[in-house]
NUTIFI-74039 format. One record per atom (N, C-alpha, C, CB): residue in one letter; x, y, z. Coordinates in steps of 0.001 Angstrom, whole numbers, plus 500000, padded with zeros to 6 digits. Glycine has a CB too. Example, Ala and Ser with C-alpha at 12.3 -4.5 7.8 and 13.67 -1.06 7.14 Angstrom:
a513190494310507800a512300495500507800a513200496700507800a511308495527509046s512850497750507080s513670498940507140s512900500030507870s514084499402505725
***
This chain:
m593881550893604066m593787549798604915m592423548714604183m593467550478606603s592541547648604417s591610546737603788s591062545874604462s592052546118602888r589813545595604330r588977544838604965r589018543248604441r587661545507604818r588992543462603158r589174542027602298r590424541644602386r588868542056600758h591705542343602611h592800541907601922h593907542662603314h592874542584600016p593842542320604317p594390542941605646p596050542752605403p593744542032607194i596764543863606013i598274543554606080i598682544003607221i599136544123605032i599806543130607878i600426543130608886i601826543622608896i600310542045609275s602360544842609255s603861545212609005s604338544853610634s604158547111608399i605678544506610458i606474544424611586i607633545273611368i606847543055611897t608218546418611937t608889547144611530t610189547170612943t607963548402611075g611469547010612550g612189547329613461g613819547205612863g611763546460614658s614824548133613435s616087547954612798s616853546587612946s616913548985613283s617837546496611967s618372545117612234s619046544592613581s619312544931611278g618772543654614107g619100543152615072g618052543313616452g620347543633615151a616865544133616115a616013544608616970a615108543055617780a615019545768615995g615155542388616925g614465541135617351g613257540738616328g613880541350618869t613210541365615478t611921541301614708t611934539686613882t611874542763613504t612858539141613836t612626537755613356t612172536993614591t613950537086612678s612573536880615667s611941536181616640s610422536555616914s612728536343617802v610035537746616560v608764538211616579v607719537557615663v608847539521616318k608646537389614578k607945536808613349k607432535066613272k609046537083612155k608489534496614406k608383533179614623k606969533208615340k609641532549615446t606767534258616408t605788534163617260t604545534298616401t605924535143618353f604253535246615655f603218535473614391f602980534288613481f603753536614613418e604036533334613168e603861532049612531e603521531050613395e604964531645611856n603700531104614666n603005530304615777n601703530446615674n603359530659617129i601162531581615754i599781532003615679i598956531660614651i599710533218615715f599739532013613505f599474531719612136f598686529953612087f601150531886611246r599922529370612495r599455528054612203r598394527449613419r600797527123612028r598206527853614576r597464527608615499r595938527763614895r597864528467616635e595993528880614472e594491529547614130e594146529405612389e594530531458614618n594961528541611844n594986528269610495n594765529428609440n594041527299610317v595885530323609713v595864531535608907v597140531458607971v595860532875609855v596539531612606424v597468531487605546v598110532963605129v596864530721604427a599169533016605145a600120534485605246a600806534390603865a601465534565606689a600883535532603128a601760535844602433a603104536591602986a601129536445601604y604122536035603035y605486536771603789y606116537768602513y606904535360604384i606506538892603266i607339539825602640i608607540436603632i606363540969602141e609861540299602799e610829540321603657e611318541886603299e611901539041603463g611752542818603998g611725543936604116g613272544157603086g611560544362605750d614357543208603117d615559543408602423d615212543274600971d616653542437602867a614215542783600713a613744542466599398a613694543535598665a612549541872599350f613539544816599077f613029546197598759f614233547177598641f612002546710599902h615344546724599047h616603547411598930h616929547741597407h617729546529599575r617673548843597368r617593549330595680r619021548537595216r617687551461595341y619997548183596188y621302547656595807y621457546218596088y622364548381596484d622131545410595513d622505544313596022d623807544325596681d622438543442595120r624568543390597405r625501543475598111r626944544387597415r625660542060598464a627089543787596459a628161544391595925a627884546002595192a628675543320594914e626782546214594679e626541547255594253e626547548308595624e625308547086593421m625961547846596762m625848548695597961m627357549343598266m625269547753599267r628171548287597931r629625548543598713r630394549521597712r630631546962598984s630032549417596264s630254550210595339s630017551685595752s629522549788594290k628210551828596020k628070553134596160k628638553777597287k626879553389596116m628666553026598312m629152553412599620m630471554313599289m629477552046600583s631434553465598581s632804553861598108s632707555478597420s633348552636596897e631667555235596324e631285556667595676e630804557634596460e630310556601594698e630035557421597517e629593558575598205e630539559069599125e628410558348598862a631153558280599747a632523558573600567a633204559606600015a633522557416600622e633884559063598577e634690559791597890e634093561485597772e634844558994596515r632768561205597648r632028562549597570r631794563505598693r630810562302597148g632282563136599820g632285563533601037g630838563041602010g632494565052600868n630089562165601347n628945561773602098n629355560739602944n627814561367601284k629439560728604351k629829559741605528k628486559164606149k630740560554606765h627152559197605271h626238558862605998h625602558062605077h625544559865606607f625730557414604016f625266556639603309f624597555230603953f626235556510602481s623438554843603738s623178553770604473s621664552892604057s623212554346605928h621477551567604488h620749551019604138h619121551545604297h621160550025604596f619088552767605200f617764552902606009f617178554376605198f618089553085607999s617782554888604043s617425556000603757s616761555938602327s618518556851603924p615711556623601623p615185556588600471p616083556008599394p614769557813600203e617223556763599348e618101556727598241e618649555095598245e619357557944598433t618641554434598923t618839552886599089t617781551916599162t619495552643600211n616637552504599317n615476551630599057n614365551773598038n614877551578600125l613679550820597817l612445550999596671l610971551334597668l612213549219595568f611155552297598073f609771552780598775f608802552966598134f609764553866599398e608839553342596839e607763553411595794e607072552137595420e608317553953594575e607905551246595295e607733549935594917e606974549388596188e609138549192594540l607641549379597262l606974548742598661l605549549381598704l607903549180600209e605448550549598778e603938551187598707e602986550396597949e603909552605598028k603521550363596743k602769549556595538k602302548434595890k603549549221594391l603247547477596530l603037546181596824l601809546201598025l604490545498597271f601837547243598835f600853546956600149f599620547526599620f601309547733601715r599651548706598552r598294549061598054r597808548148597201r598228550290597409d598502547477596146d597814546472595341d597316545070596060d598772546137594224y598271545000597261y597704543858597975y596143543995598561y598673543590599147a596342545133599211a595043545796599642a593577545833598956a595372547040599718e594201546050597714e593172545917596685e592720544800596073e593455546540595798t593570543928595672t593543542888595011t593677541317595692t594474543189594162g594475541338596686g594976540165597453g596333539529596727g593745539023597540t597111540445596032t598234539976595439t598931541031595221t598072539237594341g600274540740594515g601040541956594432g602800541132593878g600955542930596301t603833541855593970t604818541342593321t606009541790594495t604914541932591705t607183540702594697t607984540604595310t609185539897594904t607514540311596137r610132539912595857r611367539129595609r612103538551596804r612299539962594901h613116537906596521h613969537443598142h615436537967597763h614052535322598613y616111538493598741y617359538807598947y618037537637599484y617462539928599749v618886537219598686v619551535803599166v620839536370600256v620291534754597567h620745535474601367h621827536191602526h623120535409602604h621181536196604176d622761534024602369d623755533066602676d623851531752601644d623456532618604117a624548530974601793a624679529538601159a623312528735601157a625787528652602006e622468528595602605e621639528043602587e620888528536601768e621305527851603500e620211529941601669e619595530546601000e619646530314599349e619889531628601448e621264530311599000e621530530238597615e620798528848597159e623179530288597321r620757527739597960r620362526309597892r618894526483597595r620678525412599279l618343527275598832l616774527417598428l616079527997597286l616217528064599289y617153529340596913y616500530398595771y616994530093594704y616723531899595887g618229529422594452g618939529300593138g619714530699592796g617828528926591942a619841531674593647a620688532976593203a621874532790594293a619749534660593355k623049533127593710k624174533829594680k623980534852596168k624889534758593677p624611534316596814p624743535246598151p624860536556597669p626036534937599133g624106537700598405g624142539037598209g623564539595596982g625367539404598299t622709538702596386t621947539096595041t620299538868595170t622553538093593727f619636539479594434f618294539480594365f617494538105593518f618019540853593709t616538537729594028t615792536695593080t615036537535591922t614616535740593989a614600537025590654a613580537760590068a612496538167590681a613184537223589181w611653538964590180w610350539252590908w609505538478590308w609838540648590916e608453538149591288e607711537212591100e606234537563591779e608420536034591583a604812537107591471a603753537128592179a603657536497593405a602929536764591528l602794536964594130l602784536548595679l601666535123595482l602047538092596929p601949534107596172p600825532964596244p599774533825596661p601069531619597324d598541532916595593d597297533193595400d596573532856596768d596799532459594189n595377533239597242n594403532993598071n595150532836599537n593581531745597554s596053534140599738s596484534081600984s595259534836602195s597982534834600889d595606534652603264d594503535473604188d594987536865604428d594250534772605709l596029537126604513l596674538488604698l597958538463604680l596356539130605841l598783539703604306l600218539949603787l600724540203605548l600431541577602400f601966539524605438f602814539780606540f604131540308606076f602992538565607352y604472541576606443y605942542334606070y606652542158607615y605750544337605487e607818541916607382e608792542024608355e610061542757607835e609107540675608852g610630543897608353g611786544564607859g611847546040608617g611690544674606198l612635546957607888l613240548062608123l612107549293607963l614468548124607181h610952548795607220h610385550083606530h608970550093606458h610878550264605117g608346548923607463g606747548644607239g605970549900607802g606186547180608106a606492551079608152a605431551983608494a606339553017608123a604740551986610007v607041553471606974v607806554653606753v606792555465605997v609206554418605975v607168556846606551v606473558005605771v607658559143605340v605210558761606822t607114559380604152t608145560266603647t607278561089602859t609363559596602845d608053562541602138d607423563452601524d606712562803600181d608395564559601285k607176561485599657k606746560950598599k606155559774598730k607586560885597817v606227559040599780v605478557852599983v604766557664601542v606494556684599666n603880557190601706n603093556625603083n602699555026602965n601538557539603325v603666554505603418v603497552744603193v602579552471604690v605468551623603171a602664553581605626a602010553139606933a600732553153606889a602327553871608033q600112553885605793q598656554118605675q597885552687605155q598416555411604570h598777551948604585h598140550692604230h598239549507605056h598575550333603072a598630549547606114a598589548435607022a597781548373607911a599545548243607578d597050547476608186d595978547200609203d596559546863610691d595094545953608672l597539546455610732l598138546472612007l599682546634611829l597766545185612787k600273547429612723k601775547856612556k602445547795613868k601947549345611972i603449546999614055i604006546273615129i605242546898615035i604006544719615064g605882547730616364g607235548021616192g607988547120617147g607525549501616414v609137546750616836v609983546263617598v611376546476617858v609879545380617391v611827547555619010v612925548355619075v613446547962620293v612684549782618946p614650547745620757p615610547649622039p615841549325622283p617297546651621686v616210549662623319v616624550560623703v618084550965622999v616529550355624969i618690551894622730i619370552188621709i620897551440622177i619295553854621434n621357551393623339n622173550935623802n622373549448623533n622054551296624864l621124548737623934l621145547578624008l621000547173622450l620166547126624996e620506547753621354e620595547919619897e622106547749619474e620015549366619453w622858548798620066w624177548726619424w624941547662620254w624946550185619397i624757547198621295i625384545861621750i625175544774620906i624908545436623025q623717544195620551q623145543360619439q624267543612618356q621524543836618931k624134544462617720k625007545132616585k626204544502616615k625261546661616713l626750545148617912l628466544845617991l628751543224617839l629185545384619689h628037542532618835h628305540975618892h627670540329617667h627667540269620264r626820540660617190r626345540050615857r627526540265614675r624849540832615380d628044541481614411d628982541411613110d630241541425613660d628845542618612013r630836541443614905r632045540701615119r632188538898614923r632345541098616555s631014538396615563s630885537254615745s630766536443614561s630003537145616508h629842537154613741h629245536467612531h629899536939611255h627708536727612435r630213538239611077r630759538673610137r632400539438610088r629775539390609801g632876538953611447g634403539087611438g634959540269611527g634958538605610376y633775541400611757y634437542865611755y634778543333613102y633477543965611136s635794544425613223s636369544643614561s635403545451615355s637745545349614498t635481545954616624t634759547245617212t634624548310616338t635444547815618364e635678548878616013e635979550031615232e635408550171614074e637173550147615005a635076549096613336a634466549002612130a632782549118612489a634967547575611385v632178548417613247v630980548272613743v630568549665614180v630962547250614795t631470550123614977t631360551521615500t631202552634614496t632540551827616283d632191552538613290d631953553439611891d630806553187611465d632866553212610690t630167551865611212t628873551746610350t627505552495611343t628570549836609983i627752552445612760i626705552810613476i626761554327613419i626726552208614851l627845555081613324l627913556562613254l627490556746611690l629522557225613688r627907556011610604r627576556130609313r625903556459609233r628050554776608571r625248555282609885r623793555227609879r623071556109610745r623382553983610180m623642556689611689m622802557520612805m621872558454612087m623781558444613833p622291559468610976p621246560464610541p619760559759609805p622063561483609400d620206558341609214d619197557916608615d618256557384609877d619632556890607514y618810556855610816y618393556024611769y617341557166612200y619568555415612865v617701558098612727v616803559177613493v615962559707612401v617671560450614267n616350559719611204n615122560442610201n614168559211609556n615931561421608698y614369558369609658y613668557213608714y613442556156609338y614394556748607561i614139555647610727i613699554730611355i612832555046612753i614780553998611500c613258555956613595c612595556158614523c611390556639614580c613123556643615064p611016557623613349p609545558260613296p608586557075613084p609343559415612009q608928555970612358q608217554705612330q607270554257613665q609318553660612105f608200554558614653f607478553809615896f606289554993616653f608898553285617209t606004555866615626t605198556999616051t603629556602615497t605856558506615370e603895555767614010e602949555438613272e602471554059613654e603336555580611978t603254553265614531t602965551724614949t601479551573615622t604173551178616131d600897550734615726d600092550408616715d600389549976618184d599504549595616225i601235549179618029i602028548398619182i603404548392619201i601740547042619204n603780549013620172n605493548598620361n605769547823621598n606531549987620506f606969547122620891f607526546358622111f609106546825622174f607348544568621914q609394547454623332q610396547697623491q611210546933624471q610315548745623614r612587546354624457r613304545811625525r614494546508626105r613686544627625151v614015546372627298v615216547701628098v615688546621629257v614240549631629049p617308546528628793p618189545867629903p617969546256631216p619566546098629709t618027545386632285t617969545758633705t619609545697634288t616871544626634550v620622545633633336v621789545500634276v622665546482633064v622423543589634730d623840546853633480d624406548151633008d624802548040631647d625574548608633812t624434548948631149t624909548850629364t625369550453628916t623237548281628121s625786550972629805s626270552515629628s627227552624628927s626646553234630737n628080551674628616n629496551862627595n629000550326626653n631587551728628736p628149550752625714p627887549317624814p629091548670624234p626941549573623509f629881549569623990f631164549279622934f632253548270623508f632023550761622594i632049548106625061i632843547293625685i632118546041626510i633620548155626517a630671545962626173a630038544868626790a630286543480626352a628766545070626708r630389542711627370r631056541262626934r629958540200626382r631832540519628326w628812540707626879w627485539963626661w626406540530626260w627069539407627659i625499540208625650i624105540574625431i623270540599626475i623539539813624585p622435541257626779p621565540804628134p620643539998627552p620779542006629054t620484538935628565t619280538129628430t618103538545628583t619270537248629116p617046537725627986p615440538022628551p615470538293630065p614338536619628311d615833537375630692d616044537329632350d616402538337632821d616957536470632904e617791539139632096e617969540708632594e617306541805631687e619577541105632647s616136541671631476s615485542679630496s613979542766631001s615583542155628815m613560544012630842m612017544292630924m611725544586629600m611530545496631902v610155544386629188v609827544789628117v608504545722628360v609717543640627244v608651547120627911v607631547918627541v606745547809626624v607980548784627351i605551547782626722i604529547170625307i603586548654625580i603331545081625574r603564549450624221r602904550611624061r601946550334623269r603610551635623643l600642550598623624l599454550393622709l599018551815622273l598204549576623462k599023552012620833k598394553472620275k597249553798620927k597995553515618751n596443552584620806n594771553089620858n594488551586621927n593616553156618761p594430552100623186p594182550856624104p592910550494624349p594713550990625364r592007551257623576r590428550952623717r590239549330623260r589418552092622584g589493548540624030g589279547294623815g590273546343624348g589126547159622566i591529546782624711i592323545884625623i591911545768626808i593554546204625771d591913544510627499d591369544108628743d592929544081629540d590384542510628645f593293545149630069f594384545159630837f594395544459632005f594678546281631087p593451544350632873p593481543426634121p593842541948633639p591967543429634922y592933541437632314y593388540155632288y594658539913631895y592669539472631600l595229541093631054l596704540731630841l597707540777631990l597236541612629847l597213541439633191l598099541776634548l597751540596635067l597756543148635578s596824539724635001s596625538394635917s597182537141635063s594880538119636322m597413537540633888m597940536348632884m599388536525632749m597258536380631327i600168537604632988i601512537500633045i602251537901634275i601964538163632052p602711537000634901p603459537125635847p604479538457636355p604031536134635603h604038539134637315h605082540466637707h604846541516636804h606745540160637596s603806541620635827s603700542573634852s602941543668635569s603030542047633557f602811545276635110f602650546144635783f602042547417634668f603951546292636579m601230547967635138m600738549394634099m601847550369634447m598978550249634522s602408551052633474s603641551972633669s602690553291633090s605316551473632634r601697553291632192r601000554264631766r599607553632631588r601615554886630575a598708554674631064a597354554280630865a597479553405629722a596356555447630651n598324553569628789n598477552772627430n599755551694627445n598734553916626153s600497551451628523s601441550890628561s601496549883629752s602315551768628475i602050548666629462i602223547649630348i603854547057630136i601009546529630060a604486546831631477a605824546556631402a605614544995631821a606832547561632384i606559544240631373i606637542794631465i608102542167631970i606282542256630038h608186541196632463h609670540444632480h609790540100631029h609810538948633520g611056540502630540g611644539864629166g611428538457628596g613009539893629256a611617537658629618a611207536217629305a609808535807629027a611572535431630354k609029536879629350k607217536778629059k607004537276627725k606140537824630153l607788537667627121l607626538390625768l606890537479624748l609081538808625154d607004536309624599d606230535638623579d604703535293624040d607002534328623193l604711535282625543l603291534917626048l602494536164626083l603288534240627517a603089537357626197a602597538588626196a601995538736624656a603747539647626638m602871538579623763m602616538701622174m601327537806621821m604021538112621238q601362536448622448q600372535620621973q599284536273622544q600491534167622295l599022536585623830l597897537346624365l597494538372623672l598104537804625538i598152539211623436i597912540570622823i597316540336621408i599303541454622735l598267539858620783l598145539850618968l596908538634618599l600029539220618055t597047537651619115t596027536680618672t594761537280618702t595995535459619478p594170537678619503p592788538432619231p592613539484618025p592460539235620500l593656540147618069l593843541376616882l593807540752615558l595347542243616965i594594539438615336i594697538665614060i593282538273613807i595699537369614133l592680537678614727l591366536848614489l590149537934614133l590956535892615968q590355539274614759q589690540312614500q589924540785613205q589899541183615378l590818540541612380l591191541012610892l590786539794609970l592931541387610699i590976538682610775i590482537705609784i588926537466609242i590871536537610332e588111537611610839e586735537856610991e586176539071610184e586479538036612408r586766540025610121r586527540984609480r586689540774607773r587337541940610100k587401540314607508k587735539752606232k586658538882605642k588960538988606349r586193537841606363r585600536971606014r584065537399606108r586054535900606691r583785538325606646r582352539062606622r582196539648605312r582176540256607739t583425540288604850t583110540918603499t583291539950602046t584129542209603406i583537538636602585i583622537723601177i581999537321600914i584739536078601402
***
């Protein structure tokens, strides 16, 4: 961790809601005049879209039915840790972009499914902001988590996560329910081994829990809305958190454990603003005292 060059990492699997959390951070940064250098987790995938499909086919022929984007074999964990370490030490580092669609093709000048060239981060940023799959990953070779000053986990309960993936892949990518189910099963060992353990490393977790029946996610017609959900917020170290203030500011919230608060799903943005703004300002104030 670095007092002079702080790092915030947002970790969650695809479809968990990390993009909406990123927007909340962007609003806080804009309001508080914080300049962030942004890192996309998929920039550190090892293979582009075509290469990944080819590798999946090769692995399947070898009998490996669990080859996924979640594993060390398909990601540049060493390069990600180096970026975190470099930024903590010098306030700079090297990254790239993964181009998802035609809109990003116009923005970055590379074809969808490919990477842009590696390039240096912008100068004079106040902090580094990472959003992706592996912002708190720890393996026998790397420890990305140790370099981040504030680690946020964003994860719905598993049935809700599956519902979100099923709806997104069927509506946006044209996949069948059977194809998405196969993808879920293929990824499960890596999800258990490399995604779930990160939420033990995180400082704060936001977990959305539906309050409607999701017992069979594979036939669900709708994704539960925020009004049909609760969010459990777990703070690894609750020292210094003014829970009475949060309870008074967030309607119908309650303490479920000594380090956890449960809120109505529609109040997630408000809760994040109240909890995270002081923590971000602490990082910036600590940074400025070292300059």
